Structure formats: structure tokens, C-alpha cells
C-alpha positions in Angstrom: 83.4 51.2 114.0 84.5 48.4 111.7 82.7 45.2 111.7 82.9 42.1 109.4 79.3 41.0 109.1 80.4 37.9 107.2 82.0 36.5 110.3 79.2 37.5 112.7 76.2 36.5 110.6 74.2 33.5 111.8 75.4 30.3 110.2 78.5 31.9 108.7 80.9 29.8 110.9 79.1 26.6 110.0 79.3 27.5 106.3 82.9 28.3 106.6 83.8 25.2 108.5 81.9 23.0 106.0 83.7 24.7 103.2 87.1 24.0 104.7 86.4 20.3 105.3 84.9 19.8 101.9 88.0 21.6 100.4 90.4 19.2 102.3 88.5 16.1 101.2 88.4 17.2 97.6 92.0 18.4 97.5 93.4 15.1 98.9 91.3 12.9 96.7 92.5 14.8 93.7 96.1 14.6 94.9 95.8 10.8 95.2 94.5 10.5 91.6 97.1 12.9 90.4 99.9 10.7 91.7 98.8 8.0 89.2 99.9 10.3 86.4 103.5 10.8 87.8 104.9 7.9 85.6 103.6 9.7 82.5 104.2 13.4 83.0 106.3 13.6 86.2 105.5 15.6 89.3 106.2 19.0 87.7 104.1 18.1 84.7 101.0 17.2 86.8 101.5 20.2 89.0 101.5 22.5 85.9 98.6 20.6 84.3 96.5 20.9 87.5 97.1 24.7 87.7 96.6 25.5 84.0 93.4 23.5 83.7 92.1 24.9 87.0 92.7 28.4 85.7 90.6 27.6 82.6 87.8 26.2 84.7 87.8 29.2 87.1 87.8 31.7 84.3 84.8 30.0 82.7 82.9 29.7 86.0 83.8 33.0 87.7 84.3 35.3 84.7 86.4 37.6 86.9 87.0 40.1 84.1 83.5 41.6 84.7 85.0 43.9 87.4 88.3 45.6 87.5 91.1 44.7 89.8 91.8 47.6 92.3 95.3 48.9 91.7 96.1 48.4 95.4 95.6 44.7 95.0 97.6 44.0 91.9 100.9 43.3 93.6 99.3 41.3 96.4 97.5 39.3 93.7 100.7 38.6 91.9 102.3 37.4 95.1 99.3 35.2 95.8 99.5 33.6 92.3 103.2 33.1 92.6 102.7 31.4 95.9 100.1 29.1 94.4 102.4 28.1 91.6 105.4 27.3 93.9 103.3 25.6 96.6 101.8 23.2 94.0 105.2 22.5 92.4 106.9 21.7 95.7 104.1 19.6 97.2 103.8 17.4 94.1 107.6 16.9 94.2 107.1 15.7 97.8 104.1 13.5 96.9 106.4 11.7 94.3 108.8 10.7 97.1 106.9 10.3 100.4 103.3 9.3 101.4 100.5 11.8 101.0 99.7 11.9 104.7 103.3 12.4 105.7 103.9 15.2 103.1 100.7 17.0 104.2 101.7 16.6 107.9 104.9 18.5 107.2 103.1 21.0 104.9 100.5 21.9 107.6 103.2 23.2 109.9 103.1 26.3 107.7 99.6 27.4 108.8 100.6 26.3 112.4 103.6 28.6 112.3 101.3 31.6 111.7 99.4 30.9 114.9 102.5 30.1 117.0 104.5 33.1 115.8 101.6 35.4 116.5 101.5 34.6 120.2 104.0 34.5 123.0 101.9 32.8 125.7 103.7 30.1 127.8 101.2 27.4 126.7 102.2 28.0 123.0 105.5 26.4 123.8 103.7 23.2 124.5 102.1 23.2 121.0 105.5 24.2 119.5 107.1 21.3 121.3 104.5 18.9 119.9 105.0 20.2 116.4 108.8 19.9 116.6 108.5 16.4 118.1 106.2 15.3 115.2 108.6 16.8 112.6 111.6 15.1 114.2 109.8 11.7 114.1 109.1 12.3 110.4 112.5 13.6 109.4 114.9 11.0 107.9 117.5 11.4 110.7 117.0 8.0 112.5 118.6 4.8 111.6 115.2 3.2 110.7 113.9 6.3 108.8 112.3 5.4 105.5 111.5 8.8 104.1 113.3 10.3 101.2 115.3 13.4 102.4 114.6 15.3 99.2 110.8 14.6 99.6 110.9 15.9 103.1 112.7 19.1 101.9 110.1 19.7 99.2 107.4 19.3 101.8 109.1 21.8 104.1 109.2 24.3 101.2 105.5 23.7 100.6 104.9 24.5 104.3 106.4 27.9 103.9 104.4 28.5 100.7 101.1 27.4 102.5 101.8 30.0 105.2 102.3 32.7 102.6 99.2 31.5 100.7 97.1 32.1 103.8 98.6 35.6 104.4 98.3 36.7 100.7 94.9 35.1 100.3 93.5 36.9 103.3 94.8 40.1 101.8 93.2 39.7 98.4 90.0 37.9 99.4 88.6 41.0 101.1 88.7 43.1 98.0 88.1 40.5 95.3 86.1 37.7 97.0 85.9 34.6 94.9 87.4 36.3 91.9 90.8 36.4 93.7 91.3 32.7 93.3 90.5 32.9 89.6 93.0 35.7 88.9 95.6 34.0 91.2 95.3 30.8 89.3 95.8 32.6 86.1 99.0 34.1 87.4 100.1 30.7 88.7 99.3 29.1 85.3 101.4 31.6 83.4 104.4 31.0 85.7 104.2 27.2 85.9 103.1 26.2 82.3 106.6 26.5 80.8 107.8 24.1 83.6 105.2 21.5 82.7 105.8 21.7 78.9 109.5 21.5 79.5 109.3 18.3 81.6 106.4 16.4 80.0 106.6 17.4 76.4 103.9 16.2 74.0 102.4 13.8 76.6 101.3 16.9 78.4 98.4 17.4 75.9 97.5 13.7 75.2 93.7 13.0 75.6 94.2 10.6 78.5 96.4 12.9 80.5 94.1 15.9 79.7 91.0 13.9 80.8 92.5 12.9 84.2 94.1 16.3 84.5 90.7 18.1 84.2 89.4 15.8 87.1 92.4 16.6 89.2 92.2 20.3 88.4 88.6 20.4 89.6 89.1 18.3 92.7 92.5 19.7 93.7 92.4 23.3 92.7 89.2 24.9 91.3 86.8 23.5 93.9 89.0 23.6 97.1 90.6 27.0 96.5 87.2 28.5 95.8 85.8 26.9 99.0 88.8 28.1 101.0 88.5 31.6 99.8 84.8 31.7 100.9 85.9 30.2 104.3 88.6 32.9 104.7 85.9 35.5 104.4 83.8 33.9 107.1 86.2 32.4 109.6 88.9 34.0 111.9 92.4 32.9 111.1 92.6 30.7 114.2 89.5 28.7 113.4 90.7 28.3 109.8 94.0 27.0 111.1 92.2 24.6 113.5 90.2 23.0 110.7 93.3 22.7 108.5 94.8 20.5 111.3 92.8 17.6 110.0 94.5 17.7 106.6 97.2 15.1 107.4 94.7 12.5 108.5 92.5 13.2 105.4 95.6 12.9 103.2 96.6 9.6 104.8 93.1 8.2 104.3 93.1 9.3 100.6 96.5 7.8 100.1 95.4 4.5 101.7 92.1 4.2 99.8 93.4 5.3 96.3 97.1 4.3 96.3 97.3 1.7 99.0 99.9 3.7 101.0 100.5 2.5 104.5 102.2 4.5 107.3 104.4 3.1 110.0 103.3 3.4 113.7 106.0 6.1 114.2 104.7 8.1 111.3 101.2 7.9 112.6 102.4 9.2 116.0 104.2 12.0 114.3 101.1 13.0 112.3 98.9 12.9 115.4 101.5 15.0 117.2 101.5 17.7 114.5 97.7 17.6 114.3 97.4 18.0 118.1 99.8 21.0 118.0 97.8 22.7 115.2 94.4 22.0 116.8 95.6 23.0 120.3 97.2 26.2 119.2 94.0 27.3 117.4 91.7 26.3 120.2 93.6 28.2 122.8 94.3 31.4 120.9 92.9 34.4 122.8 89.8 36.0 121.3 90.7 39.5 120.0 88.2 42.2 120.9 86.3 43.7 118.0 87.1 47.2 117.2 83.6 48.3 118.2 84.1 46.6 121.7 87.4 48.4 122.4 87.3 51.2 125.0 87.2 54.7 123.7 
């Protein structure tokens, strides 16, 4: 019999849910502050700065070198780190062109796809239709559309990366726990640092940029990814996806409070439609029987 006591222990679900919500709030607040640095270092520069500084913070806090990385997890860990690097690079490019809440609404379709593609029930077509309707309302294909097409494309790429982040993160979290995010961030930093230096130059290491960068790294990477890794260990994938459905609303709120970004009524309808699809698909996913409950 195989049993994951971390998901069945009393209070584990509450801890996991709280970790996800705190992660989303921290991540979006950090993203809003990061956008203020775009005129100085550009979107690729702040993405690289966020990852590099977060890797330093996590190495200092976690000290992951104290235990070896199992050989079976080395390639999955490299994939996890590469996904982190590309996801951050793409979503910051999207943030530079479209509002936070809108970009995150598109990005959250990545986790939603994991749930929908894993099921073939008739009701799932309802959630798929809601998600597609929301995306169509956000895509710049209408005469009155105001969104930058390139920004939408970057957000769609980030959605694919977020789905891969969940899949690869689930794989490495079981064997490495919280150390997985530290090592993954190191891999991401090694991949993305040349991009940041190439686009930002000497401004990349100026005191002001570094100061704001450390705050962004903690709020947007070090804290939320550590919280999400703990949540992945305690929550089923469906519940994790359900909680992620609140990300667009939290992002829109952060964009409004910090940056003064305002969404049109159509964009709000699109965001709510995508959130409803994500929440509905997670709420109605069938509960899989535990291995110890299966008939012999």
C-alpha cells in the first residue's frame, strides 16, 4: 500500500491552501513593483534580476547542498529550472505590454489545461467553452480590442510554461522537498543571467535597481515558489489548480493598487469566465481512489 500522509494529515489541506493564497498575493505584489523598473532595465532585465537574486536568497536560506541530489532527479530538475527561466522571461514580456490581471488570466489557462486534458467527462466541455470564451474576449481580434498582440502571445507562452512548471515541480518536490525550488532557481539563474546582462548592461547592478530587485526577488520568487512547493506536497493537483484560479483577480487588484491599471468591462468578463472555468473544472474533478482503497 502506498499512502501520502502529507496529504491526509489533519490540517494539511488548510496549510496547503493558505500557502497557495499567500504565494499568489506575494507574487502579484512583487510583479507590480517589478513593472516600475521596466523603464530602467527592461522586461528581460528585471526577469533575470528577479531569478538571480531569488537564487541567492534561496541558497542562503535553504542551503540545499547539505544533501545530494538523487541521480534520477537531475534531468527533471534541469527541466524544472529551464521552465522557471522561460516562464519568468515570457510573463515579464507580457507584463510590459498588457495589464497584470489580463496577462495572468491568459497564463492561468496553463494549469487549467492540465485538469481539462486529464478528463473526458461531458461537463468538462462546459469549462473548456468558458475558458475559450474568456480567451477570445481577451485576444486582440475585435475592432475595439486594446491589447497588444505580442503581449498576448508572450502570455500564452507563459501559460504553456506554467503547465510544465506544475508537472516538473510535482516530479521533483517529492524527492527534494523545499530544496527543489532552490536548485531549480539556480539552474534558471544560470540560463537567464546572460540575457539580463545583455539587455540591461551596467544598470543591472546599480544600487537602486539591486535594492528594488531584492524586494521583487523575495516577493515574486523566493517566497511564493517555496510556498507553492510546500503546497504541492500537501494538496492534490485538482485542489492546487482550483486555488490558482484566483490568480487573475489578485493580479488585477495588485495592478490597480500599485500601478493604477484599470480593466474594461469586457476584460473583466473574460477574466471571470476563465476563473470560473478553472474553479469549476477543479471542483468537479472526480476523486481518485487511494491505492490502499483499490480492490485486490
